[in-house]
Each structure stands twice: as C-alpha cells, then as structure tokens.
matplotlib code that plots the C-alpha trace (Angstrom):
import matplotlib.pyplot as plt

x = [-19.8, -18.7, -17.7, -21.1, -22.8, -20.6, -21.5, -25.2, -24.8, -22.9, -25.6, -28.3, -26.4, -25.7, -29.4, -30.4, -27.7, -28.2, -31.1, -28.7, -25.4, -25.9, -22.4, -20.5, -21.0, -18.7, -16.1, -15.5, -15.3, -14.1, -17.1, -15.7, -14.3, -17.8, -19.4, -16.9, -17.5, -21.3, -21.0, -18.8, -20.8, -24.3, -26.9, -24.6, -22.4, -20.9, -17.5, -15.9, -16.3, -14.0, -10.5, -7.8, -7.4, -11.0, -11.1, -7.6, -8.7, -9.2, -6.5, -6.2, -7.2, -10.3, -11.2, -10.9, -13.1, -15.7, -15.9, -16.3, -18.9, -20.8, -21.1, -22.9, -24.9, -28.6, -29.4, -32.0, -31.6, -32.7, -35.4, -34.5, -35.8, -33.5, -30.5, -31.1, -31.2, -28.0, -26.3, -27.4, -26.3, -22.9, -22.4, -23.3, -20.8, -18.0, -18.7, -18.5, -15.2, -13.8, -14.9, -13.3, -10.0, -10.0, -10.7, -7.8, -5.4, -6.4, -6.0, -2.6, -1.4, -2.5, -1.3, 1.7, -0.8, -3.6, -1.4, 2.2, 3.4, 1.6, 3.0, 6.5, 6.4, 4.8, 4.7, 1.8, 0.5, 0.3, -1.2, -3.9, -4.8, -4.9, -7.1, -9.4, -9.9, -10.5, -12.9, -10.8, -8.2, -10.5, -11.8, -8.2, -7.1, -9.9, -8.9, -6.7, -3.4, -4.5, -7.3, -5.0, -2.6, -5.3, -6.8, -7.1, -6.6, -7.6, -9.2, -8.6, -10.8, -9.7, -11.0, -14.3, -15.6, -14.3, -12.7, -9.9, -7.5, -4.5, -2.3, -3.9, -3.2, -1.8, -3.1, -1.9, 0.9, 2.3, 2.9, 4.5, 8.1, 9.4, 8.1, 8.7, 12.4, 13.0, 13.5, 10.4, 10.9, 10.8, 7.9, 5.0, 6.8, 7.7, 4.1, 2.9, 5.4, 4.5, 0.8, 1.4, 3.4, 1.0, -1.9, 0.0, 0.9, -2.7, -3.8, -1.2, -2.4, -6.0, -5.3, -3.4, -0.1, 3.5, 2.4, 6.0, 6.1, 8.7, 6.9, 6.5, 10.2, 10.9, 8.6, 10.3, 13.7, 12.5, 11.1, 14.4, 16.3, 14.1, 14.3, 18.1, 18.1, 15.7, 18.1, 21.2, 22.8, 22.6, 25.7, 28.1, 28.7, 32.4, 33.9, 35.3, 38.2, 37.4, 38.5, 41.7, 41.0, 41.2, 42.6, 43.0, 40.6, 37.7, 37.3, 34.8, 32.3, 33.4, 31.8, 30.5, 27.6, 29.9, 32.4, 29.7, 28.5, 32.1, 32.5, 29.5, 31.0, 34.7, 36.8, 37.2, 40.5, 39.2, 38.3, 41.7, 43.5, 41.4, 42.3, 46.0, 48.0, 51.5, 54.2, 55.5, 53.0, 50.2, 46.7, 44.0, 42.3, 45.5]
y = [-15.6, -18.1, -15.2, -13.7, -17.0, -17.4, -13.9, -14.5, -17.8, -16.0, -13.4, -16.1, -18.1, -14.9, -13.9, -17.4, -17.6, -14.1, -15.6, -18.0, -16.1, -12.4, -11.3, -13.8, -11.5, -8.8, -11.3, -13.3, -11.0, -13.4, -15.0, -18.5, -18.5, -17.4, -20.2, -22.8, -21.5, -21.7, -25.2, -26.3, -24.6, -25.2, -25.0, -25.9, -23.2, -25.2, -24.1, -27.5, -27.1, -24.1, -25.2, -24.0, -27.4, -27.6, -24.0, -23.9, -21.6, -18.8, -17.1, -18.2, -14.7, -14.8, -18.3, -17.0, -13.9, -16.1, -18.5, -15.8, -14.0, -17.3, -17.8, -14.5, -14.3, -13.4, -15.7, -18.4, -22.0, -22.7, -25.1, -28.4, -27.0, -24.0, -26.1, -28.3, -25.2, -24.0, -27.3, -27.4, -23.8, -24.5, -27.6, -25.6, -22.9, -25.5, -27.1, -23.6, -22.9, -26.2, -25.3, -21.9, -23.3, -25.8, -22.9, -20.9, -23.9, -24.3, -20.6, -20.7, -23.5, -21.5, -18.1, -18.1, -18.1, -15.9, -13.2, -13.6, -10.1, -10.0, -13.4, -12.3, -9.5, -11.1, -14.9, -17.1, -17.7, -14.0, -13.2, -15.8, -14.4, -10.9, -11.9, -13.9, -10.9, -8.5, -10.8, -11.6, -10.1, -7.6, -6.3, -6.0, -4.0, -1.5, -0.8, 2.1, 1.2, 2.5, -0.1, -2.8, -2.1, -2.9, -5.9, -8.7, -6.6, -8.4, -7.1, -8.1, -7.9, -6.0, -7.8, -8.5, -4.9, -3.2, -3.9, -2.3, -3.1, -5.1, -2.8, 0.0, 0.1, -3.4, -6.3, -9.3, -7.3, -6.1, -9.8, -10.9, -12.1, -9.1, -6.7, -8.8, -9.2, -5.5, -3.8, -2.6, 1.1, 0.5, -2.0, 0.5, 2.5, -0.8, -2.1, 1.2, 0.9, -2.7, -2.0, 0.6, -1.7, -4.6, -2.4, -1.6, -5.2, -6.3, -3.8, -5.2, -8.7, -7.8, -6.3, -9.6, -7.8, -9.0, -12.6, -13.6, -11.5, -9.0, -6.0, -7.6, -8.3, -4.7, -3.6, -5.9, -4.5, -1.0, -2.0, -3.6, -0.6, 1.8, -0.4, -0.4, 3.4, 3.6, 1.7, 3.7, 5.7, 9.4, 11.2, 12.1, 15.8, 16.6, 19.3, 22.0, 24.2, 27.8, 30.2, 32.2, 35.6, 38.4, 41.6, 43.5, 46.5, 45.6, 47.0, 49.8, 50.4, 52.5, 54.0, 57.4, 57.5, 57.0, 59.5, 62.1, 61.4, 61.8, 65.1, 66.5, 65.9, 66.4, 69.3, 72.0, 73.7, 77.0, 75.2, 73.4, 76.8, 78.4, 75.6, 75.8, 77.2, 78.8, 77.5, 79.8, 82.5, 83.7, 83.6, 86.2, 84.1, 83.9]
z = [-10.3, -7.7, -5.3, -5.7, -4.9, -1.8, -0.8, -1.1, 0.9, 3.6, 3.9, 4.0, 6.7, 8.7, 8.7, 9.9, 12.6, 14.0, 16.1, 17.7, 18.0, 16.8, 18.0, 15.7, 12.7, 14.2, 15.5, 12.3, 9.3, 6.5, 4.8, 4.5, 8.1, 9.3, 7.4, 8.8, 12.3, 12.0, 10.6, 13.5, 16.3, 14.8, 17.6, 20.5, 22.0, 24.9, 26.1, 25.5, 21.8, 21.6, 21.1, 18.7, 17.0, 15.8, 14.9, 13.4, 10.6, 13.1, 15.2, 18.8, 20.1, 18.0, 19.3, 22.8, 22.1, 20.4, 23.3, 25.9, 23.8, 23.2, 27.0, 27.4, 24.2, 24.2, 21.3, 21.4, 20.2, 16.7, 15.6, 13.8, 10.4, 10.7, 11.6, 8.6, 6.4, 7.9, 7.3, 3.6, 3.0, 4.6, 2.4, -0.7, 0.3, 0.8, -2.6, -4.2, -2.4, -3.7, -7.2, -6.8, -5.7, -8.6, -11.0, -9.5, -9.8, -13.4, -14.1, -12.4, -14.6, -17.7, -16.5, -18.9, -21.8, -20.3, -18.8, -19.7, -19.0, -15.6, -14.7, -15.7, -13.1, -10.0, -10.8, -11.7, -8.1, -7.2, -10.6, -10.2, -6.7, -8.1, -11.0, -8.7, -6.4, -9.4, -11.2, -14.2, -16.5, -18.1, -14.8, -13.5, -16.6, -16.0, -12.4, -11.3, -9.7, -6.3, -6.2, -7.5, -4.6, -1.9, -3.6, -1.1, 2.0, 5.2, 8.4, 12.0, 15.1, 18.2, 21.3, 19.6, 19.9, 16.9, 13.6, 11.6, 8.8, 9.8, 7.8, 5.7, 2.0, 1.9, -0.2, -2.2, -3.8, -0.5, 0.6, -2.7, -2.6, -4.5, -1.9, 1.2, 0.3, 0.9, 4.2, 6.0, 5.2, 1.4, 1.2, 0.9, -1.8, -3.7, -3.5, -5.0, -7.8, -8.4, -8.5, -11.2, -13.4, -12.8, -14.0, -17.2, -17.7, -17.2, -19.9, -22.3, -21.7, -22.0, -25.5, -26.4, -27.2, -26.4, -25.8, -25.2, -22.0, -23.3, -22.0, -18.6, -18.5, -19.4, -16.5, -14.2, -15.1, -14.5, -11.1, -10.1, -11.2, -9.3, -6.2, -6.4, -6.8, -3.8, -1.6, -2.6, 0.2, -0.1, -1.3, 1.5, 2.1, 1.9, 4.2, 1.9, 3.0, 3.6, 0.9, 1.3, 3.0, 0.5, 2.2, -1.0, -1.5, -3.6, -7.0, -7.2, -9.8, -12.7, -15.8, -17.0, -14.5, -11.6, -12.9, -13.1, -9.6, -8.3, -10.2, -8.3, -4.9, -5.9, -4.5, -7.2, -8.0, -6.5, -3.2, -3.2, -3.5, -0.8, 1.5, 0.9, 3.8, 3.4, 5.6, 8.5, 7.8, 10.2, 8.9, 9.3, 12.1, 14.2]

ax = plt.figure().add_subplot(projection="3d")
ax.plot(x, y, z, "-o")
ax.set_aspect("equal")
plt.show()
C-alpha cells in the first residue's frame, strides 16, 4: 500500500514538473531519487545548485548529465501555486518513505517469527527487502523463482539519452552475501539456485510449517553442497598407454553357415587330381 501511494505521488509530481524540466523523467529513473531531485531543484535550475554533495543520492555522472540538460531545457518556470503543490507532494512522499523504512525495520526484527525458513537461507535483512519488493510473504510465495531472481533490479542511465539495466537478471538475491562471496563466473548460477530455494522456503513459511526453520536449514545445506560441487575442478584426463600390438592372425568366424559357404568354393577331389602333375614327365601341352 505504501509503495502504491509513493508511486501515485511520483506520477503526480512528474506530471507537474514536466512543464519545468521535462527531460528529468528520463534521467532519474528511481521514484524516490526523482522526488528528492525535484524537491532540491524546485523552480530554480541554476548551474551553481548542481553539486555532488547536495545531490549525493545520485551518481556523479548523473548529476553532470542533469546539470548539462537543465542548462538547455525548453521548460518554463512554474507558478507559485504549482511550486506549493510540488513542495506538499514531496513532503508527503518523504513521510511515506520514512513510514516504509520503519515498517521494514520492524519486519526485519520479527523475521525470525514471520519467515523463519527464508531468514535461515538469506538472513533477515535480505529477506525483509525481498518481501518488501514482492509485497508481503503471501505474494512472494505465489511468485515463480524466475521473478524472485530479478526482484529489486535497478536501472542506469547512459549519457542521459537511453536507459538499460545495470546487469540483466540481477536483483536483491544477486547482491546477497552468499552469492557475492563466490567468483564472478559462478554468481549467476548461484543466484538462480538461491531464488529457487527461497521460493520454496517462502511457500513453507506461508503455510506456517517448520516454524523452527529446519526446512530452511536443509535448503541451505543443499545450496552449499551444490555450490561446492559447482566449484570442483573437472577430473583430469590420464594418458593411457597404447595396447600391445597383436600380430597373431585373427580368429575367423566359424559355424555351420560358414562351413557350407566354404564348401561351395572349395577345390573338389576331382579338381585336385586333375591339377596334379607327375614329376619328370612331359605333359600334353609340352
């Protein structure tokens, strides 16, 4: 509910501020960062206001792109009434964000009771963020693992002209301690495995089974075992010696069928006698 209210406020502020700085929407993609930027800039887009200290919630490259774009924007200054509406909407968004953070801290302190199996696998902090992005434990348990894997993925801007994902198919689970402790070539595969097990653990917690976290510990042991097997070196190929050369004549096929075939082409006794030649005697053809 809080996320929905922040989303509606972001849309309201974006529609109001498009008249002053229409390019900002494509430069700052995160809703809260957009609202903070609008609250800071307000109706004055002077270059002296753009510094990394005041806009420390944005990357330095984004601050530079925003400052250059603000100098050439085609927007018009807002009226006082519109500025007051913007200020009130920003304050409401900040209050909702504070409430959201307080709720997340409370849920994190109670995660051992709410989702013991999920917390056993990824820890209470990551489990809280995952549930916050999904919209609760029930919503998380209904998600497929491929969607759980990309929950919380962020986007980055490229020179202010286009946007793309910072890393495709990466979310909260990809940046968890369990995955980041592995070498880079194994992280994606480990994140996919972790998402599958977290989905199963969330379904167990949603059905209020294994409240002691035993199933979560079993899943964690399976994950560690598969990760260890994943990192094992492939078996070495040993050079085998060549077999001893066999110069003996090979055994030929025997049997009744072969004997009959040999009898068809064999030299008969009559032919053998006809071919016999007597020693020291002249033949008819001599």
